[in-house]
DRENZA-882170 format. One record per residue: residue in one letter; z, y, x negated of N, C-alpha, C, O, CB in turn. Coordinates in steps of 0.02 Angstrom, whole numbers, padded with zeros to 5 digits, always signed. Each point is the difference from the previous one (the first is absolute). Glycine has a CB too. Layout:
<pts>
aZYXZYXZYXZYXZYX...
</pts>
This chain:
<pts>
m+04371+04517-05247+00030+00055+00037-00043+00062-00011-00019+00016-00056+00136-00066+00046s-00130+00085+00065-00039+00061-00005+00039+00054-00038+00061+00005+00008-00119-00033+00100t+00023+00066-00148+00036+00050-00039+00008+00066+00037+00037+00043-00022-00082-00097-00080n+00010+00063+00160+00004+00064+00034+00034-00003+00068+00030+00050+00021-00132-00020-00081i+00099-00085+00094+00026-00004+00068+00066-00039-00001+00004-00056-00025-00121+00061+00073i+00168+00027-00020+00066-00033+00002-00004-00060+00047-00028+00005+00055+00087+00106-00080p-00030-00167+00005-00001-00059+00043+00037+00014+00066+00048+00039+00002-00052-00114-00104e-00019+00043+00156+00031+00009+00065+00072-00025+00001+00045+00034+00025-00157-00045+00027k+00123-00048-00078+00066-00032+00004+00039+00010-00064-00028+00004-00055-00018-00088+00134v+00112+00089-00071+00045+00009-00057-00005-00062-00046-00001+00007-00061+00078+00066+00130i-00079-00132-00038+00002-00063-00038-00063-00040+00016-00019-00006+00058+00145+00006-00058n-00156-00027-00052-00054-00049+00009+00035-00068+00007+00021-00030-00049-00108+00099-00018w+00093-00092+00129+00040-00060+00014-00033-00063-00029+00036-00048-00014+00007+00102+00117d-00109-00055-00110-00031-00058-00032+00025-00008-00072+00017-00055-00021-00120+00069+00094t+00104+00041-00109+00024-00001-00069+00074-00016-00002+00022-00042-00039-00110+00125+00006f+00127-00050+00075+00072-00011-00001+00018-00072+00019+00046-00029-00028-00029+00150+00056n-00053-00149+00020+00015-00069+00021-00014-00051-00054+00029-00054+00000-00056+00088+00116e-00017-00018-00163-00010-00044-00058+00064-00003-00042+00017-00053-00026-00140+00080+00024i+00158+00029-00004+00064+00001-00036+00053-00038+00040+00038-00039-00029-00068+00151-00023v+00031-00101+00117+00049-00034+00044-00009-00075-00003+00049-00037+00006-00046+00137+00069s-00064-00123-00083-00012-00073-00002+00036-00033-00059+00012-00061+00002-00123+00080+00052m+00129+00019-00105+00037-00027-00057+00072-00015+00018+00035-00033-00038-00111+00096-00038d+00099-00038+00133+00069-00014+00022+00010-00074+00015+00057-00023-00001-00051+00138+00049e-00060-00151-00035+00006-00072+00013+00030-00037-00060+00038-00047+00008-00137+00054+00069d+00081+00015-00137+00026-00030-00061+00067+00028-00021+00041-00035-00030-00158+00015-00005s+00129+00083+00050+00061+00034-00020+00021+00048+00055-00027+00055+00005-00004-00066-00128p+00079-00009+00165+00021+00044+00055+00019+00070-00025+00030+00007-00053+00010-00109+00116d-00058+00151-00025+00013+00070-00015-00038+00028-00060+00015+00055-00024+00097-00074+00072f-00161-00019-00074-00040+00024-00056-00031+00068+00017+00007+00048-00038-00030-00167+00001s-00012+00122+00094-00035+00061+00017+00048+00058+00012-00013+00056-00020-00079-00125+00070k+00147+00055-00016+00049+00053+00014+00028+00029-00065+00006+00060-00008+00023-00115+00117n-00012+00011-00156+00026+00023-00065-00053+00040-00038+00017+00049-00034+00059-00149+00030l-00138+00078+00008-00055+00036-00032-00008+00071+00030-00010+00048-00036-00048-00158+00013v+00064+00114+00088-00006+00064+00034+00058+00046-00020-00011+00059-00013-00048-00114+00110i+00119+00028-00100+00058+00040-00021-00009+00026-00071+00014+00058-00014+00060-00126+00091q-00098+00025-00122-00014+00022-00069-00053+00054-00001+00005+00049-00036+00026-00163-00007y-00083+00105+00084-00053+00051+00004+00028+00067+00023-00016+00051-00029-00068-00142+00054f+00125+00090+00027+00029+00062+00026+00040+00036-00054-00004+00062-00005+00008-00112+00121d+00034+00013-00155+00037+00030-00055-00047+00031-00051+00009+00056-00023+00084-00139+00040q-00145+00045-00035-00050+00023-00048-00037+00061+00025-00011+00047-00037-00002-00164-00003a-00005+00117+00104-00036+00057+00029+00043+00063-00001-00023+00054-00017-00043-00133+00089a+00130+00072-00052+00045+00058+00001+00007+00029-00071+00000+00061-00009+00062-00110+00108t-00055+00005-00148+00005+00023-00070-00064+00035-00021+00003+00052-00033+00076-00147+00008t-00136+00067+00043-00064+00030-00020-00011+00067+00034-00025+00047-00030-00022-00162+00012f+00066+00120+00082-00005+00065+00035+00043+00051-00037-00022+00057-00009+00002-00114+00120d+00080+00038-00131+00043+00046-00038-00031+00020-00066+00005+00058-00021+00095-00111+00075q-00133+00005-00088-00032+00016-00064-00058+00049+00010-00010+00045-00040+00043-00159-00003i-00071+00104+00097-00055+00047+00015+00029+00069+00013-00026+00050-00024-00044-00144+00072q+00124+00097-00008+00031+00064+00015+00025+00034-00064-00009+00060-00009+00042-00103+00123q-00001+00005-00158+00025+00027-00063-00057+00027-00042+00007+00052-00032+00090-00132+00036e-00152+00044-00005-00058+00023-00039-00028+00065+00031-00018+00046-00037-00009-00166+00005l+00024+00123+00097-00024+00061+00033+00046+00060-00014-00023+00056-00008-00028-00127+00098d+00116+00057-00093+00049+00053-00012+00009+00017-00074+00030+00050-00017+00027-00087+00121g-00083-00007-00147+00008+00010-00072-00065+00019-00034-00029+00052+00014+00122-00134-00012k-00114+00038-00048-00061+00014-00040-00063+00002+00043-00048+00036-00016+00104-00090-00081c-00056+00015+00150-00057-00003+00046-00065-00020-00036-00051+00032+00008+00107+00056+00062e-00052-00141-00108-00059-00027-00034-00040-00042+00049+00025-00050+00026+00035+00051-00138l-00120+00020+00125-00042-00033+00050-00012-00074-00017+00000-00042+00044-00054+00152-00021e+00044-00125-00086-00013-00070-00019+00060-00045+00016-00008-00057+00020-00071+00097-00111q+00139-00013+00080+00061-00038+00017+00005-00010+00075+00020-00054+00023+00037+00101-00125l-00074+00004+00141-00001-00007+00072-00050-00052+00022+00013-00040+00045+00022+00160-00034a-00094-00120-00043-00051-00050+00015+00025-00070-00015-00011-00046+00039-00078+00130-00064s+00123-00092-00030+00026-00065-00020+00052-00025+00050-00001-00058+00019-00020+00087-00139l+00066+00014+00141+00051-00019+00049-00032-00017+00067+00021-00048+00033+00063+00121-00092g-00133-00034+00079-00036-00015+00063-00035-00067-00004+00001-00039+00048-00016+00160-00029h-00017-00135-00075-00034-00063-00010+00048-00059+00003-00014-00050+00032-00071+00109-00103f+00142-00052+00038+00050-00052-00001+00023-00018+00071+00001-00059+00019+00037+00098-00132l-00020+00011+00152+00026-00013+00067-00055-00021+00048+00012-00038+00047+00079+00120-00068r-00151-00058+00010-00056-00020+00042-00011-00075-00004-00011-00033+00051-00042+00145-00067g+00057-00139-00045-00013-00072-00009+00052-00043+00034-00018-00048+00035-00035+00075-00142s+00117-00011+00099+00051-00042+00031+00000+00009+00076+00015-00047+00037+00054+00055-00142s-00085+00052+00129-00005+00011+00072-00056-00041+00030+00008-00032+00052+00038+00148-00067a-00104-00114-00017-00058-00037+00025+00012-00075-00001-00021-00036+00045-00053+00128-00086a+00109-00116-00010+00014-00072-00006+00042-00026+00059-00007-00058+00020+00000+00069-00144l+00049+00033+00151+00041-00020+00058-00034+00016+00067+00026-00018+00053+00075+00037-00124g-00157+00014+00068-00035+00019+00062+00025+00065+00029-00014+00016+00058-00003-00136-00037l+00053+00159-00060+00026+00064+00024-00055+00052-00013+00005+00042-00045+00117-00074+00022q-00173+00027+00063-00063+00034-00015+00002+00076+00007-00038+00034-00034-00017-00137+00072r+00097+00129+00005+00002+00073+00006+00038+00031-00059-00017+00055-00022+00013-00066+00147i+00055-00023-00150+00033+00023-00061-00050-00004-00058-00006+00046-00040+00121-00084+00083a-00150-00018-00047-00050-00009-00053-00053+00055+00003-00021+00025-00052+00041-00150+00054w-00040+00143+00058-00050+00053+00008+00025+00066-00028-00035+00033-00038-00009-00091+00141a+00106+00077-00085+00028+00063-00025+00009-00002-00075-00011+00050-00034+00070-00034+00143c-00039-00073-00136+00009-00006-00073-00067+00002-00036-00004+00025-00057+00107-00092+00076e-00155+00042+00012-00067+00005-00029-00021+00073-00004-00032+00021-00049+00002-00135+00093r+00048+00154+00007-00014+00071-00002+00035+00032-00060-00030+00039-00037+00017-00037+00163i+00078-00019-00136+00038+00026-00056-00035-00018-00066-00008+00042-00044+00116-00051+00110q-00128-00054-00071-00035-00023-00061-00064+00041-00011-00012+00025-00055+00059-00141+00072n-00087+00123+00035-00064+00035-00007+00010+00075-00013-00038+00029-00038-00013-00114+00114l+00100+00115-00045+00014+00071-00012+00024+00010-00072-00019+00049-00032+00047-00033+00153g+00013-00061-00145+00024+00005-00069-00057-00006-00050+00005+00027-00056+00103-00075+00092r-00160+00014-00017-00059-00007-00043-00055+00050+00017-00054-00001-00028+00082-00120+00015k-00012+00166+00060-00046+00052+00022-00065-00029+00029-00054+00028-00008+00101+00048-00079r-00040-00131+00122-00058-00032+00031-00007+00020+00074-00050-00016+00032+00063-00080-00111e+00037+00131+00104-00001+00026+00068+00031+00069-00002+00031+00019-00049-00023-00135+00101g-00017+00153+00003+00036+00062+00007-00035+00063-00022+00030+00054-00001+00067-00121-00013s-00161+00061-00004-00038+00060-00019-00073-00009+00021-00022-00055+00015+00101+00079-00113v-00113+00031+00097-00072+00000+00016-00037-00006-00066+00018+00031-00049-00002+00039+00156a-00069-00109-00106-00040-00009-00061-00021+00067-00029-00023+00044+00035-00018-00154+00008g+00051+00117-00107-00019+00061-00035+00055+00052-00003-00006+00049-00037-00109-00072+00072q+00168+00013+00005+00056+00047-00001+00050-00020-00053+00013-00060-00009-00030+00085+00131t+00046+00024-00155+00055-00013-00046+00063+00022+00035+00006+00058+00020-00079-00043-00124v+00120-00061+00112+00063+00017+00033+00057-00015-00049-00005-00046-00040-00043+00022+00156p+00103+00061-00111+00056-00011-00046+00037-00065+00018-00003-00025+00056+00014+00149-00071d+00024-00149-00035+00040-00061+00011+00050+00009+00056+00018-00048+00034-00032+00020-00154s+00038+00089+00130+00049+00014+00052-00029-00016+00070+00038-00019+00045+00014+00108-00118h-00117-00082+00081-00033-00018+00062+00007-00075+00013+00018-00021+00055-00100+00117-00069y+00068-00136-00037+00006-00072+00007+00073-00020+00011+00014-00045+00040-00114+00029-00113a+00145+00049+00039+00072-00015+00008+00022+00013+00072+00039-00038+00027-00019+00066-00149a-00044+00027+00151+00018+00015+00070-00026-00054+00047+00035-00019+00047-00038+00142-00073l-00057-00148+00013-00027-00054+00041+00037-00065-00011+00010-00039+00046-00122+00095-00050v+00134-00069-00058+00041-00059-00013+00064+00004+00039+00023-00049+00030-00073+00038-00145r+00080+00070+00116+00063+00010+00036-00009-00016+00075+00042-00033+00030-00007+00123-00113e-00090-00067+00112-00016-00015+00070-00006-00075+00011+00026-00028+00048-00085+00139-00037n+00024-00145-00057-00010-00072+00007+00063-00039-00013+00010-00054+00029-00128+00070-00063l+00162+00010-00008+00065-00032-00010+00039+00002+00065+00031-00050+00019-00031+00083-00142n+00000+00024+00157+00035+00005+00064-00030-00048+00051+00036-00032+00039-00009+00151-00064h-00093-00124+00024-00034-00047+00045+00020-00072-00017+00014-00039+00045-00111+00119-00034a+00099-00097-00074+00019-00068-00021+00072-00015+00022+00015-00055+00022-00094+00061-00120r+00123+00043+00091+00069-00010+00021+00005-00012+00075+00040-00042+00022-00002+00114-00117n-00077-00036+00133-00001-00011+00073-00026-00069+00017+00028-00034+00043-00046+00156-00026e-00035-00143-00051-00027-00067+00012+00050-00054-00023+00003-00053+00031-00120+00098-00045f+00154-00031-00038+00053-00045-00024+00051-00010+00056+00020-00057+00013-00036+00096-00132q+00037+00014+00151+00049-00005+00055-00029-00040+00058+00036-00040+00031+00015+00150-00065a-00114-00099+00049-00032-00037+00054-00005-00074-00017+00013-00043+00043-00079+00145-00013a+00049-00119-00092-00004-00070-00021+00069-00032+00001+00008-00057+00021-00108+00083-00093k+00149+00011+00049+00069-00025-00001+00023-00016+00071+00032-00052+00012-00007+00118-00116a-00041-00023+00152+00018-00012+00070-00035-00062+00028+00031-00041+00033-00013+00165-00018e-00083-00130-00029-00037-00059+00025+00026-00064-00030+00006-00051+00035-00107+00123-00020l+00115-00071-00080+00023-00062-00032+00073-00015+00017+00019-00059+00001-00099+00080-00095s+00120+00029+00108+00068-00012+00024-00003-00035+00068+00039-00046+00014+00005+00147-00078t-00090-00079+00106-00010-00033+00065-00025-00072-00011+00024-00046+00033-00050+00158+00022f-00021-00121-00100-00028-00066-00014+00055-00048-00022+00003-00057+00024-00112+00110-00057y+00152-00031-00013+00053-00043-00026+00064+00001+00042+00048-00035-00014-00095+00054-00100n+00046+00024+00166+00057+00006+00044+00064+00018-00038+00054-00024+00016-00108-00058+00060s+00046+00125-00126+00057+00026-00038-00020+00064-00035-00058+00010-00017+00104-00127+00002e+00003+00160+00004-00014+00063-00033-00015-00013-00074+00040-00031-00036+00036+00093+00117l-00133-00038-00104-00020-00011-00070+00012+00062-00041-00013+00000-00060-00072-00083+00096
</pts>
């Protein structure tokens, strides 16, 4: 996955269909996995928000971004994964500044906040697409 360009599609269907293929052995496996992911993502978004509103430790924000990026990518939810990768990189100060410039942590936190909002929007888009896919509200 490119680290700078947001993917065109919300879901990488090739990746997601690999998960769906497991339904042959266990009906509703993929749907249950998606529901668990949605719960996990909502909790992680809340944890990121709490960190932003509290101590605002960049390394903790990076860790939470990394965690959600991995599970999002594993399901093919590539736009959520992209936004979470931004959170991870901003928390590690790998993006968001010009070389040679010193910027305060609050600058990175503001960018994390923007990317959290972006991730939440992509979450809603993925939820809508997968609800259509499963023909039920997830």
